[in-house]
Steps between C-alpha positions, in 0.01 A plus 500: 500500500184293541390355167296205383266390222133563568321286245676594174641836615823585683419728794723694738294604803623781721292394799650363820603136487278424801179609327283221366495368148119508510484874563758575233314299237156638581570862590806580291458271200118507515470126441188445707422144398695394808263540795553623855356259753625421847850653475620213717575235238195292589258546211709490180305778325829682435688199361765573237768285341865566575747361248864453587786404270647160590860379456393292199370812322131426545258716698317347795163656581345489846174642631534763772262727686598847385353665811793352697766518228745784565550700182874449537454124471386549141848624404642310202192284465197467273175604666182385326154638574171379355532771232833346400348174379218653294461377144371705203294204383307461825524302819795283593439126554511559876233769477295288261505206743380719787218646290396160360470349847318797652797591716452876491210671678564844645843489332696656785710191566524397136824681404681336790381154402593567138853598597553206734379256234707669230806459722409135541479461121844656464670255730271270700450128463212383284301344784172590666675512837766744379240718331288529813808566710582793272182680607520420870575865577196639315166561669169513313256716694201368303578139599565390144773254594353193329472692174858616536617150582329370186668776298835400648443133419396599148841660451684185605418319177635792299820502703561137410533626142739768626727237653506306173609807304871540416504855642264581785506877477460499123197272537346727767545801272358315202194391699443851635574439868752786500595765242796463268712752692556235769744331262720810506514521878800273563723713277356827634548399863854382427576838344342679794710301745818577307418871500433496872823318585703737282334805657570387856856399417567845353371670815687271745839476331427155366399352838145376524381564853184292462395236245256563219620860472354634823727723703522472875354797685456579864139396538232542759346171391642179362234392254471149359171376361298767681229254604510613862642853503263627233206370701603637837700811411420595142503875564826482693669299226377742235656795683829325581813408316504125445767246421357247257600140563253303289644301212868569568702214351732471800200466733281271289649152508442152637807279505660212681830570674796259506420401859148388402309801628258704290559872463234752400536858390296731718291624205401149395122495466255245636422384146873465429514260795188315390630453146855403595596146399764495774246594767243253364754216517574576864140579597267260314185680622638849443247604236209401724655675799567826318161490330375601846703821477286774344413507127701457183543876430615564858733199498650642180588819692554411867861436604641268764686779679192719494303233683774468761557868573130578500517317835136394490429237766322297229741545208468175304856488363642600837326206668611272216868592533508517880449124508796467260730696734577747221798732534495858372779710352468868591707767326557855623559818299877443505461155348578310821298185553396294798309178548186480710269203560145579393395393850688800640363763260198594710534696823132575548189591308621656171848547653803367314849410616679704234661839463325779304751475213495120477327316218408134481680376189503120520329206671665163550365174640560127507225321308339189647716192458371175354408369845323822608151632432368855474146632523324837488145558619279808495149576619315810379140604450537412133718207401683708242568870443474589866711598798562223750325476832774256604772338293774253585789307350693195615821327406529153651752218505356169617668159508397169658190651652689777678507874428869575464467869417211748473473864396159666524377852440170675558342821378206695638567377853729776626624852426765367261538198272601227745753222483359263761827431681368319803256286303769405249744411778235299684426284196864407434567146621137416572311198369267571209162436659179686595614556861808684375296730277248578771783584738668713231179696460503576874851641461398702193203650681737636765732637234245707308307815592224559243250785528147530373455709186310505171647163403390313811485487877791399718337163568439441129863572412622265772275232359629565147864468602422169670328374185785612275757340729311172469454554124876505441529147636178368351615618157826308505440215745137392442577138587609593852201719584126514478336838541264372769803401710610861524176664613 
């Protein structure tokens, strides 16, 4: 049974799990403060907070675009709309800051900004940078960004007081950021989880077939974060049976294996990667790299496996992990598993090397060693919050002025995400100098087959790949190269 807390009420929807949280809240619960905008996760007008119980007993809140949140993904969680933070005494401090700085004009985008900033107050760092990052998925159609930035900065000083308080949540309630019922949520979600586990165990003879109380069903769609399927096939997903994969404990992990590799659960989100201390230690520029991947609400939802199996030629995570020679674990309906290099997953445009009953359950890769460097580059019409025209990643091992090993990938330059095999092989053993890079570009140009489309002409994409190839080396070996030597 699907059940979750919507603001301060326990609800048990009877709608299909593949319907959207936005439609349920607006049309069935009649909470119309949440707005309908683009229905593609781009504008943030429909932003809600999703709270999930953590192992330490606290609730972590994240902003998500409800237009792309499958209703089933709300199961066992706390969903907060703008109505759910209202205070009898008046505006919350977040709302007051927006009003004081003139940050609301037509008001259409305002609820989304309020929810993103409230989520930031519940768990974000008390810095201007973190505050502005919290609203990077919200669009103001009246171009009131400077007012909203000032409102965000205004909140930072208040959050410094929050961090000095002995109990963060109690301070937020006392100051009116959120209502008092938030303090009851950890216990209520724990009780809800216990009820769900007991219910499933009773119906399956004590054997849990899926974590978090969700039973396995024969599904037409495997649904993770929904950030792609609910854009491209929303009506199909609504009419189909779906198997929900988002948030499952056995598919949401980042850990180091005894042999020094890193293993990821398939439902690990982009923001999970970005916030992982293990990943940050192995990839010092990880936060900057993944900042290029969509917006905060989408990164909170989008899964690694979803990016892979979407098979987009410009999938950012796919390009990232191709250069790391990632290996996939696929599991069929009978529980049998097989290993497959990510490089071998793509047979053609949107065609995957997997059986219909196989699921991607785990990703494994060897992180860069101390003597290796890794880089990710992306070019899009907007620097952030946009789909790539061309993207590329590189893993390089250089010693004594010689390239000992190279692994390069490129997106947007062929019908599938490309591991640049010939270019990588060509670079191995070559001296690190401008002549080598120019020659490598000639090899790469023969290896790719871009087409002209809305994101650029064929010639433009060829130029971009050349520039990104050079950028990998300029980033890590600036003493050996000058840009003018490469043109």
